[in-house]
N, C-alpha and C positions, 0 to 999 in steps of 0.2 A: 366258624373257621378262623384260624389265627390271622392276625393283622399282617404279618410278614408273608404268609402264604397268599393272602388277598393281593398284596402289592406285587408279588411275583406273577400271579395269574393275570393281573392287569397289564403288566409289562409284556407278557407273552401274547395276550390278546391283541395288543396294539402294534405288534411287530408287523412291519409292512411286508407285502408279498415278495418284493425283491429279496428281502432278508431271508424269508422262509426258503425261497428258491436257492439262494446261495448257501444256506446251511445244509442243503441236500446235495450240493455240487460234488462231483467226483474230483474236481480240481482242488488239491490240498491248499493252495494259496488263496483261492476264492473262499473256500470253507473256513480257513483260519481267520481271514478278515471278517467274515460274517460272525464267527464265534466271538471275536473281540468286540464287535458292535453289540451283540446280544448281551455280553457280559457287562458292558457299559450301561446298557438299558436296565439290566437287573440291579446293578450297583446303585444307579440313580433311584430306582423304585424303592430299594431298601433304605436309602437315605431320606426317603420321604418326598423325593422329587416327583413331579407329574409328567415330565417330558415335554411340557408345554412352556413356551417362552412367555414372559410377562413384559409388558411395556412399563417403563418408569414414568 
């Protein structure tokens, strides 16, 4: 499997339940906010980020 696809799958797998619920919301505002959050997670994954913070 392609590395980008692996990164995307990893981002989707670690999406929290609240985000999954909001993506399925009938409220357009809630759904839009969830879509922005998911897009940020995907962009981070494609940039090679893990989504985990690191201590300096």
